[in-house]
C-alpha positions in Angstrom: -0.9 34.1 0.2 0.8 30.8 0.8 0.1 29.5 -2.7 1.8 30.3 -6.0 0.0 33.1 -7.8 -1.6 31.0 -10.6 -2.9 28.4 -8.1 -4.0 31.1 -5.7 -6.1 32.7 -8.4 -7.7 29.4 -9.3 -8.5 28.6 -5.7 -9.9 32.1 -5.2 -12.2 31.8 -8.1 -13.7 28.6 -6.7 -14.1 30.2 -3.3 -15.9 33.1 -4.8 -18.3 30.7 -6.5 -18.9 29.0 -3.2 -19.8 32.3 -1.6 -22.1 33.4 -4.4 -24.0 30.1 -4.7 -24.2 29.0 -1.0 -27.7 30.3 -0.5 -29.4 29.8 -3.8 -27.7 26.6 -5.0 -25.9 24.8 -2.1 -25.2 21.7 -4.2 -23.4 23.7 -6.8 -21.5 25.6 -4.1 -20.5 22.3 -2.6 -19.1 21.1 -6.0 -16.9 24.2 -6.2 -15.7 23.8 -2.7 -14.5 20.3 -3.5 -12.5 21.7 -6.4 -10.9 24.2 -4.1 -10.3 21.6 -1.5 -8.5 19.4 -4.0 -6.3 22.2 -5.0 -5.4 23.6 -1.6 -6.4 21.4 1.3 -3.8 23.0 3.6 -5.4 26.5 3.5 -7.7 27.2 6.4 -10.0 29.4 4.4 -10.5 26.5 1.9 -11.4 24.1 4.7 -13.8 26.6 6.3 -15.5 27.2 2.9 -15.8 23.5 2.4 -17.3 23.1 5.8 -20.0 25.7 5.2 -20.8 24.1 1.8 -21.1 20.7 3.4 -23.2 22.2 6.2 -25.6 23.9 3.7 -26.2 20.5 2.0 -26.8 18.6 5.3 -23.5 16.7 5.2 -22.9 17.4 8.9 -20.3 14.8 9.6 -18.2 16.1 6.7 -18.8 19.7 7.7 -17.7 19.1 11.3 -14.5 17.5 10.0 -13.7 20.5 7.9 -14.5 23.0 10.7 -12.3 21.1 13.1 -9.5 21.2 10.5 -9.9 24.9 10.0 -9.9 25.5 13.7 -6.6 23.5 14.2 -5.0 25.6 11.5 -6.1 29.0 12.9 -6.6 28.4 16.6 -9.8 30.5 16.3 -13.0 29.7 18.2 -15.4 31.5 15.9 -16.6 28.3 14.3 -17.5 26.8 17.7 -21.3 27.5 17.4 -21.6 26.0 13.9 -19.6 23.0 15.0 -22.0 22.5 17.9 -24.9 22.7 15.4 -23.3 20.0 13.3 -23.5 17.8 16.4 -27.2 18.5 16.5 -27.5 17.7 12.8 -25.8 14.4 13.5 -28.4 13.6 16.1 -26.3 14.4 19.1 -28.0 17.3 20.8 -26.5 16.4 24.2 -23.0 16.9 22.7 -24.1 20.3 21.3 -25.4 21.3 24.8 -22.1 20.2 26.4 -20.2 22.4 23.9 -22.3 25.4 25.0 -20.8 25.1 28.4 -17.1 24.8 27.3 -14.6 27.6 28.0 -14.4 28.4 24.2 -17.8 30.1 24.5 -16.4 32.9 26.7 -13.9 33.7 24.0 -16.6 34.3 21.4 -17.7 37.8 20.4 -21.3 38.9 21.1 -22.6 37.6 17.8 -20.9 34.2 18.4 -22.3 34.0 21.9 -25.9 34.7 20.6 -25.4 32.0 18.0 -24.3 29.6 20.7 -27.4 30.4 22.7 -29.5 29.7 19.6 -27.8 26.3 19.1 -28.2 25.4 22.8 -31.9 26.3 22.7 -32.3 24.1 19.6 -30.6 21.3 21.4 -33.0 21.6 24.3 -35.9 21.4 22.0 -34.4 18.3 20.3 -34.2 16.7 23.7 -37.9 17.5 24.4 -37.0 20.2 26.9 -39.2 23.0 25.5 -39.4 25.0 28.8 -35.7 24.9 29.1 -35.3 26.2 25.6 -37.3 29.3 26.5 -35.1 30.0 29.5 -31.9 29.4 27.5 -32.9 32.2 25.1 -33.6 34.7 27.8 -30.8 37.2 28.5 -29.6 40.8 28.1 -29.3 40.4 24.3 -33.0 39.5 24.1 -34.1 42.3 26.4 -32.1 44.9 24.5 -33.9 47.4 22.3 -30.8 47.8 20.2 -31.1 46.2 16.7 -28.1 44.1 15.8 -27.6 41.7 12.8 -28.6 38.8 15.1 -31.6 40.5 16.8 -34.3 39.3 14.4 -33.2 35.6 14.6 -32.9 35.7 18.4 -36.4 37.2 18.8 -37.9 34.8 16.3 -36.3 31.8 18.0 -37.7 33.0 21.4 -41.2 33.4 19.9 -41.1 30.0 18.4 -40.0 28.5 21.8 -42.9 30.3 23.5 -45.3 28.9 21.0 -44.0 25.4 21.7 -45.0 25.8 25.3 -48.5 27.2 24.4 -47.7 30.8 25.4 -49.4 32.0 22.2 -50.0 35.7 23.2 -46.4 36.2 24.2 -45.3 34.3 21.1 -47.3 36.7 18.9 -45.7 39.7 20.6 -42.2 38.4 20.0 -42.9 37.4 16.4 -44.0 41.1 15.9 -40.7 42.2 17.5 -38.8 39.9 15.3 -40.5 41.3 12.2 -39.7 44.8 13.4 -36.0 43.9 13.6 -35.9 41.9 10.4 -34.7 44.4 7.8 -33.3 41.8 5.5 -36.1 39.3 5.4 -34.1 36.6 7.2 -37.2 35.1 8.9 -40.8 34.4 8.0 -42.1 36.3 11.0 -44.8 38.0 9.0 -46.2 34.6 7.9 -46.1 33.3 11.5 -48.0 36.4 12.7 -50.6 36.0 10.0 -51.0 32.3 10.9 -51.5 33.2 14.6 -54.1 35.9 13.6 -56.0 33.4 11.4 -55.3 35.3 8.2 -55.3 33.2 5.0 -53.9 34.5 1.8 -55.7 33.5 -1.4 -55.4 34.5 -5.0 -57.8 37.2 -6.1 -58.3 35.3 -9.3 -59.6 31.7 -9.0 -57.8 28.9 -10.8 -60.6 28.6 -13.4 -60.6 32.3 -14.2 -56.8 32.3 -14.4 -56.9 29.4 -16.8 -59.5 31.1 -19.0 -57.5 34.3 -19.2 -54.4 32.3 -20.1 -56.2 30.4 -22.8 -57.7 33.6 -24.2 -54.3 35.3 -24.3 -52.8 32.3 -26.0 -55.5 32.3 -28.7 -55.1 36.0 -29.4 -51.3 35.5 -29.7 -51.8 32.6 -32.2 -54.3 34.6 -34.3 -51.9 37.5 -34.4 -49.1 35.1 -35.6 -51.2 33.4 -38.2 -52.8 36.5 -39.8 -51.1 37.0 -43.3 -49.6 40.3 -44.0 -51.2 42.3 -46.8 -49.2 42.5 -50.0 -49.2 45.3 -52.5 -51.1 43.1 -55.0 -53.8 42.5 -52.3 -53.9 46.0 -51.1 -54.6 47.5 -54.6 -57.2 46.3 -57.2 -55.7 44.4 -60.1 -55.9 46.4 -63.4 -55.8 44.4 -66.6 -53.6 46.1 -69.3 -55.1 46.6 -72.7 -53.4 45.5 -75.9 -52.8 47.8 -79.0 -55.3 45.8 -81.1 -58.0 46.3 -78.5 -57.4 50.1 -78.5 -57.6 50.2 -82.3 -60.8 48.2 -82.4 -62.4 50.5 -79.9 -61.4 53.6 -81.9 -62.9 52.2 -85.2 -66.1 51.4 -83.4 -66.3 54.9 -82.1 -65.7 56.4 -85.6 -68.4 54.2 -87.2 -70.9 55.2 -84.5 -70.0 58.8 -85.2 -70.5 58.5 -89.0 -73.9 56.7 -88.5 -75.0 59.5 -86.2 -74.0 62.1 -88.9 -76.1 60.3 -91.6 -79.1 60.3 -89.4 -78.8 64.0 -88.8 -78.7 64.8 -92.6 -81.8 62.7 -93.1 
């Protein structure tokens, strides 16, 4: 709303492309975010979008700078967890852990607090404190039977932390709980469960059989393409037309044969 209408529309189009491409093509999303940033660097939403695009492509230093700028503009603390995760990405897990204990965390909503807990547990694992990571994830949100948008990820992280400390039976239980809550397919809990159960997925058709079927299908297709279409001339036998002279000669021959037969009868 702070931009002239034409510029606002141009910036908005680029932000829409960032949102649409962020998951499937982060590099392209990043390119669109740079255009928006060049057009409107003083708009908080643009700085935030640029931060998430940089974060998705692993440019953590750049992402953190953009998130800090957006936070200065808005005064909001909602970006605090992802800012802490940028610190992890930059190889500073101790800084991320320190941020988990800052007063800003208390101002986060429930989803933000869960996200901060996930980041803190990740920082503990980065520092080689696997048992502490398990404890960090424990809390009322984990124990709740209510399914929230963050439930699957929290349960999955807890299962992964348990597996890291060789509590395999418990890890399997929590991977199953994560799968139960994962309605949108955000995690690979089903694959992790299969791995723990020793299940291996193989193609029903071997590589050689698949190659043979492919070659056969290709050959049939080529034969079908190369088979010439039948023309009318080929479909019907060719009939040679007779000339007038040929017809007259045939008639004279017939008449002569008839006369000769008549003479024989009289004899």
